[in-house]
C-alpha positions in Angstrom: -171.5 -117.0 -28.8 -169.7 -112.9 -29.3 -172.8 -111.4 -31.6 -175.4 -111.3 -27.9 -173.8 -108.7 -27.0 -174.4 -106.4 -30.1 -177.7 -107.7 -31.6 -179.2 -105.2 -28.8 -177.7 -102.0 -30.4 -178.4 -103.3 -34.1 -180.1 -100.1 -35.3 -180.0 -99.2 -39.1 -177.1 -96.4 -39.2 -175.2 -99.3 -36.9 -175.8 -101.8 -39.5 -174.7 -99.5 -42.4 -171.6 -97.7 -40.8 -170.2 -101.3 -39.4 -171.2 -102.8 -43.2 -169.3 -99.8 -44.7 -166.7 -99.6 -41.8 -165.8 -103.5 -43.2 -165.8 -102.8 -46.9 -163.2 -99.6 -46.2 -161.2 -101.4 -43.6 -160.1 -105.0 -45.7 -161.2 -104.3 -49.2 -163.5 -105.7 -51.2 -161.8 -108.5 -52.3 -161.5 -109.8 -48.7 -164.6 -108.7 -48.2 -166.1 -110.7 -51.0 -164.7 -113.6 -50.2 -165.9 -113.7 -47.0 -170.0 -113.0 -48.4 -168.8 -115.8 -50.5 -167.8 -118.3 -47.8 -170.6 -117.0 -45.6 -173.4 -117.6 -48.1 -171.9 -117.5 -51.8 -173.2 -114.1 -51.7 -171.5 -110.6 -53.1 -171.5 -107.5 -53.5 -172.9 -105.2 -56.0 -171.3 -102.9 -58.2 -172.7 -99.8 -55.8 -170.7 -102.1 -52.8 -173.9 -101.3 -50.7 -175.5 -104.3 -50.8 -175.4 -107.6 -50.6 -176.7 -110.0 -53.3 -177.2 -113.5 -54.2 -178.7 -115.8 -56.3 -180.7 -119.0 -54.4 -181.1 -122.3 -56.3 -179.4 -124.9 -57.3 -176.4 -123.7 -59.6 -176.2 -120.5 -58.1 -175.9 -117.6 -60.8 -177.1 -119.6 -63.8 -180.6 -119.7 -61.5 -183.7 -118.3 -62.8 -186.6 -118.1 -62.0 -189.2 -120.0 -59.3 -185.9 -121.9 -58.0 -183.7 -118.7 -58.3 -183.4 -115.4 -59.4 -181.6 -112.1 -58.0 -182.1 -111.6 -53.6 -181.1 -109.2 -51.5 -179.6 -110.3 -48.7 -179.5 -108.4 -45.1 -176.7 -106.7 -43.8 -177.5 -107.1 -40.2 -178.1 -111.5 -40.6 -174.2 -111.4 -42.2 -173.6 -109.0 -38.8 -175.3 -111.1 -36.7 -173.1 -114.3 -38.6 -169.9 -112.3 -38.6 -169.4 -111.0 -34.8 -170.9 -115.0 -33.6 -169.0 -118.4 -33.2 -170.4 -118.6 -37.3 -167.6 -118.4 -38.9 -165.6 -121.2 -37.6 -168.2 -123.6 -37.4 -166.4 -127.0 -38.1 -169.5 -128.4 -39.7 -169.5 -125.9 -42.1 -166.2 -124.9 -42.6 -164.4 -128.1 -41.9 -162.3 -129.6 -38.7 -159.8 -127.3 -38.9 -161.4 -124.0 -39.7 -159.5 -122.0 -36.8 -156.1 -123.4 -37.8 -156.9 -121.8 -41.5 -154.5 -118.8 -40.7 -156.0 -117.3 -43.7 -159.8 -117.5 -43.3 -159.3 -116.0 -40.0 -157.4 -113.6 -40.1 -159.9 -112.1 -42.8 -163.1 -112.7 -40.2 -160.3 -111.2 -37.0 -159.9 -108.2 -39.6 -163.1 -107.1 -40.4 -164.3 -107.6 -37.0 -161.6 -105.2 -36.1 -162.7 -102.8 -38.4 -166.9 -103.3 -37.2 -164.8 -102.4 -33.3 -162.8 -99.8 -34.1 -164.9 -97.8 -36.5 -168.2 -98.3 -34.3 
């Protein structure tokens, strides 16, 4: 798993810098696409937090099963730097052959490795 060498070095400062470098490096739209495909989450308006709406029907779900929740940047980075973005049970049998998806993930990873 790719993330194991980075998990121990994921201080709060590391997480914040990595997160900002991805947004700056690949752009807000591409970052948003990765977030949505990861767990249907999105960036807040300021671009400094990840949030989502858990529940049966996402944005429209409220109350006990829904509502807006903040999502950990550290969890996102662990996912991004692992093999999970290419999990065929989640993203389909040929996910590694999807040039757009592999390109997005590779570009996001490169911004982390080149800026930390």
